C-alpha positions in Angstrom: 201.8 -113.1 -12.1 198.6 -114.6 -10.3 195.5 -113.7 -10.1 195.9 -112.7 -6.9 198.8 -110.1 -7.9 197.3 -107.7 -10.3 195.6 -104.5 -9.2 191.5 -104.2 -9.3 192.2 -101.4 -11.7 194.7 -99.5 -13.3 194.7 -96.1 -14.7 197.5 -94.6 -16.6 197.6 -91.0 -17.3 200.3 -89.2 -19.0 201.2 -85.6 -17.8 199.6 -82.0 -18.5 201.2 -80.1 -21.4 204.7 -79.0 -20.1 207.1 -76.0 -20.9 209.3 -78.7 -22.5 206.2 -79.7 -24.9 205.7 -75.7 -25.7 209.6 -75.2 -26.0 210.4 -77.9 -28.3 207.3 -77.2 -30.5 208.9 -73.3 -30.8 212.2 -75.0 -31.6 210.8 -77.1 -34.2 208.8 -74.8 -36.3 212.1 -72.3 -35.8 214.1 -74.7 -37.6 216.3 -75.0 -34.7 218.9 -77.2 -33.6 218.2 -76.9 -29.7 215.2 -76.6 -27.5 215.5 -73.4 -25.3 214.5 -74.2 -22.0 216.6 -73.8 -19.0 217.2 -76.3 -16.3 217.3 -80.1 -15.8 214.4 -81.5 -17.6 213.2 -83.3 -14.2 212.3 -79.8 -13.0 210.4 -78.8 -16.3 207.0 -77.6 -14.9 203.7 -77.8 -16.5 202.1 -75.1 -19.1 199.1 -73.0 -18.0 197.1 -75.1 -20.3 198.9 -78.6 -18.7 197.8 -77.2 -15.5 193.8 -76.7 -16.8 193.9 -80.3 -17.8 195.3 -81.7 -14.6 192.3 -79.7 -13.0 190.1 -81.3 -15.6 190.8 -84.5 -15.0 190.6 -84.1 -11.7 187.6 -82.8 -11.7 186.0 -85.9 -14.3 187.3 -88.4 -11.6 185.7 -86.7 -8.7 182.3 -87.8 -10.2 183.1 -91.4 -11.0 182.2 -94.4 -9.3 185.7 -95.8 -8.7 188.3 -93.4 -7.8 192.3 -94.2 -7.4 192.9 -95.4 -4.0 197.1 -95.3 -4.7 198.9 -92.7 -6.5 202.3 -93.9 -8.3 204.0 -90.8 -9.6 207.1 -89.6 -11.9 209.5 -87.6 -9.6 209.7 -85.0 -12.6 208.1 -82.1 -12.0 205.3 -81.9 -14.6 203.9 -85.3 -13.3 204.0 -84.7 -9.6 202.0 -81.3 -10.4 199.5 -83.3 -12.7 198.8 -85.5 -9.3 198.8 -83.1 -7.1 196.2 -81.0 -9.1 193.6 -84.2 -10.1 193.7 -84.6 -6.3 193.2 -81.2 -5.5 190.2 -81.3 -7.6 188.5 -84.3 -6.3 189.9 -86.9 -8.2 191.3 -88.5 -5.4 190.9 -89.0 -1.7 192.6 -85.8 -0.5 194.0 -88.1 2.2 195.6 -90.3 -0.6 199.6 -89.9 -0.7 201.3 -89.2 -3.9 204.2 -91.9 -3.9 207.0 -91.2 -6.0 208.8 -93.9 -7.9 211.9 -93.1 -10.3 211.5 -96.4 -12.1 208.2 -93.9 -13.6 210.7 -91.5 -14.6 211.4 -90.2 -18.4 212.8 -92.1 -20.8 216.8 -91.1 -20.7 218.0 -89.6 -23.8 222.0 -89.0 -23.1 223.6 -86.8 -25.1 220.3 -86.0 -27.4 218.8 -84.2 -24.3 217.8 -80.9 -25.7 218.4 -81.5 -29.3 215.4 -81.5 -31.9 215.3 -83.8 -34.8 217.3 -81.6 -36.9 219.8 -80.9 -34.0 220.2 -84.6 -33.6 220.9 -85.1 -37.4 223.4 -82.3 -37.5 225.5 -82.8 -34.5 224.9 -86.3 -33.8 224.2 -87.6 -37.5 225.8 -91.0 -36.6 223.0 -91.3 -33.6 220.5 -90.7 -36.2 222.0 -93.4 -38.4 222.3 -95.7 -35.2 218.6 -94.9 -34.8 217.5 -95.8 -38.5 218.9 -99.2 -38.1 218.4 -100.8 -35.0 214.8 -99.1 -34.7 214.0 -96.7 -31.5 213.2 -99.8 -29.5 216.5 -100.6 -29.2 218.7 -97.7 -29.9 220.3 -96.5 -26.8 222.0 -93.1 -27.6 225.4 -92.5 -25.3 224.3 -91.8 -21.7 220.9 -92.9 -22.8 218.4 -95.3 -22.7 216.2 -97.5 -25.5 212.6 -98.4 -24.9 214.2 -101.5 -24.0 215.7 -100.0 -20.7 212.2 -98.6 -20.0 210.8 -102.0 -20.3 213.2 -103.4 -17.7 212.2 -100.8 -15.2 208.9 -101.2 -15.6 209.0 -104.7 -15.0 210.3 -104.4 -11.6 207.3 -101.8 -10.9 205.0 -104.2 -11.7 206.3 -106.3 -9.2 206.2 -103.8 -6.8 202.2 -103.2 -7.3 201.7 -107.0 -7.2 203.4 -107.2 -3.9 201.9 -103.8 -2.1 198.4 -102.8 -4.2 196.9 -106.6 -5.4 192.9 -105.7 -5.7 193.7 -101.9 -4.9 192.7 -99.4 -7.8 195.9 -97.8 -8.6 196.7 -94.7 -10.7 200.2 -94.2 -12.2 200.9 -90.7 -13.5 203.9 -90.4 -16.1 205.2 -90.0 -19.6 204.3 -90.9 -22.8 207.4 -93.8 -23.2 206.2 -94.9 -20.2 202.6 -95.2 -20.6 203.3 -97.3 -23.9 206.0 -99.5 -22.3 203.5 -100.3 -20.0 200.9 -101.6 -22.6 204.1 -103.5 -23.7 205.0 -105.5 -20.6 201.0 -105.5 -19.3 199.8 -106.6 -22.5 203.0 -109.2 -23.2 203.1 -107.1 -26.8 206.0 -107.8 -29.4 208.7 -105.2 -30.4 206.1 -104.9 -33.9 202.7 -104.8 -32.0 203.9 -101.4 -29.7 205.9 -99.8 -32.6 202.7 -99.8 -34.4 200.6 -98.4 -31.8 202.9 -96.2 -31.3 202.8 -94.7 -35.0 199.5 -94.4 -34.8 198.9 -91.7 -32.6 200.9 -89.9 -29.8 200.0 -90.0 -26.1 197.6 -87.2 -25.3 198.4 -85.2 -22.4 196.3 -86.0 -19.2 195.1 -88.9 -21.3 194.1 -91.8 -19.8 194.6 -95.5 -20.7 192.8 -97.8 -18.5 193.0 -101.8 -17.8 190.3 -103.8 -15.3 191.3 -107.2 -13.8 189.6 -109.7 -15.5 189.5 -113.4 -14.4 188.9 -115.0 -17.2 192.1 -113.4 -19.3 194.8 -115.7 -20.4 193.3 -118.8 -18.5 194.6 -117.6 -14.9 193.7 -114.2 -14.7 194.9 -110.7 -15.7 194.4 -107.2 -16.6 191.8 -106.0 -19.8 192.4 -103.3 -21.3 189.4 -101.0 -21.2 189.9 -97.8 -22.7 193.3 -96.8 -24.3 194.6 -92.5 -25.0 191.1 -91.3 -23.9 190.5 -87.8 -23.4 187.2 -87.9 -22.9 188.0 -86.0 -19.7 189.8 -82.8 -20.8 187.5 -82.3 -23.4 184.6 -82.4 -21.1 186.3 -79.7 -18.9 187.0 -77.5 -22.3 190.9 -77.6 -21.6 192.7 -78.1 -24.8 193.6 -81.2 -26.1 197.6 -81.5 -26.7 200.1 -84.0 -27.8 203.7 -84.1 -28.1 205.3 -86.0 -31.4 207.2 -88.8 -30.4 210.6 -87.7 -31.5 214.2 -88.6 -30.2 214.8 -85.1 -28.9 214.1 -83.9 -25.4 212.2 -82.7 -23.3 209.3 -84.2 -24.7 207.6 -86.5 -22.7 
């Protein structure tokens, strides 16, 4: 990708804490096999804490010298709510549209959807073994996706950003695996490198990962990481900092 095709600045934000995150934590604490949460994962809303996190992030950006001119958002309700509350608090101009892009959706879990780690081991022990053998980057549960599959669609997304939003200040609001896989693509990381980043800690709800264009990067211009998983805005707003563990089950991201 040539220098002229990169955004000027790119923020990648994980959505606020969701009702699914809360339900999963409760299921794990109870040793349950399934997460008690009705409806589709795509329709899971933010929790009250998640709403306050999104507002806090918006209030923080309202006082920043540079704000997003483009908002690209996962179609999942929790991501749309995060972006909407962010905009309502002045995080970006009120006229900036929230552009939904299905390529930013959560990683699909297929037959493992709605199961806790204990549930996967009890109900689909063969999938737990496949994941152990293949590793989380390449393991694809039946009907679901691997991290590698998510990377494929995000490469296409980056091409779209390059085509339509070069030189602009762009924010992406999506999910934990999307944040990590975008780092993999933008920084040209290896499987081992991105899994080491993942292992070091979960991506916090409403945390900010930021890149700026650097004309000298990689020799012909590229994006340089400024901060990863930053939660200053949430801490400043007095909203609780939360993060969901990266497990095989959903809803989680």
